N, C-alpha and C positions, 0 to 999 in steps of 0.2 A: 504494499500499500504506499509506504513512504517513498519508494523508488518511483512509483507511478505519479505521486504528487510532485516530486522533484522534477520529473520529466515534463509534466504539464507547466510547472512554473518556468522552467527553462525555455520551453517553446513559446510561452506567452512573452517573455522578455525578448527573446530573439526576434520574434515578429514585430514587437513594439520598437525595438532599436532599429531594425531594418526600415520600418515604415517611416521613422523619423529622419532617416539619412538619405532617402531616395532623392530629395531635392538638392542635396549638397554635392560638392565635388570631392569630398573626403571619402575615404574608404568606408564601406558599410561595416559597422562594428556589431559583432554578435557576441552575446555573453553565453557562457557555458559554465554550469556548476557541476563539478565532479569531486569525488573523494580523491585527492592527490596525496594525502597523508592519512595515517591511522589505519584501522582494521580493514576498511573497504577499499583502500587504495589499489590493492592488487586486483580485486574484482572489477573495479571501475576502469582500469587501465586499457582494456580493449575498446570500450566505449569512447574513451577520451581519444585514443589513437584513431578510431574511425571518424570522429568529428574533425581531427586535425587533418586527416587524409582527404576528407571531403572538401574542407576549405582550400587545401592546396590544389586539389583537382579543379574546383570551381574557378580559382584564381588563374590556373594555367590555361583555362579556356576563355579568359577575358573577364571573369567576374560575373556579376548580376547586372544586367543593363549597362555593361561597360565599367562597372565599379568593382574594385577588388574588395575582398572580405578581410576584415581584421578580427581575429578571434581573441576575445577577452576571457581569460580563464579565472575561475574563482574556486577555491579549495573549501569544501565543506567539512574538512577534517574528520570525516566519518562519524559525525555526530549531529543530532537534531539542532543543537545550538549553533554548530558550525554551519549548518544549512541555512539557518535563519540569518546569520552574520553574512554569509556569502550572497544571499538574496538581497539583503540590505546594501551591500557593496555594489551589486549589479544595478539596483535602483538608483544609487548615488551616481553611477556612471551614466545611466539613462537620463537622469535629471541634468547632469552637466552637458549632455548632448542637446537636450531639448530647450534648456534655458535661453540660449542666444536666439533660437528661432522664435521664442515668445517675447523676447526683449526683457527678461527678468533674471534674477539670481536663482541658482538652483534651489536654495532654501525656501523660495516662495512658491514652489510647485508641489502638487499633490497628484495622486493617481487613483482613479476609480473606474471600474468597468472598462478597462482597456483604453482610457483616455488620460492624458496628462493635461492638467489645467493650472492656471494661476489661482492660488488660494483665495485672494480677495476679488478675483475677476473670473468667475466660472465661464463666461463667454469666450475668454482667451484660452483656447483649448487646441490640443493636437490629438487627433484620433488615429487609429490604425490606418484609416483610409487616406490620410494626408501623407 
């Protein structure tokens, strides 16, 4: 169950980060959370290698819509608290990418239902479709 939840969270943030970066000339940053240390590191290694290989292959073929991918790796330290911390770090990176597009500082942003919005201005929003 925990692995399924982690996978869903990873996919959510990958799609959100990619959607935010389609309009920029920068590489598309994707976040991945894996156990790189601790008890689960060995069992997560093949999945991590698979993601790294996929990114390398996509980039060798010109990227997505002509943009290279940049993989941001986060270590969950094989623990639930580590997973929470890794997800928070991924969100922080996401907010850092979204803030300039919304004209605010990252600490002024919130996310709900796949949308990032300015805390005091809910009309100033980025959704997956943008």
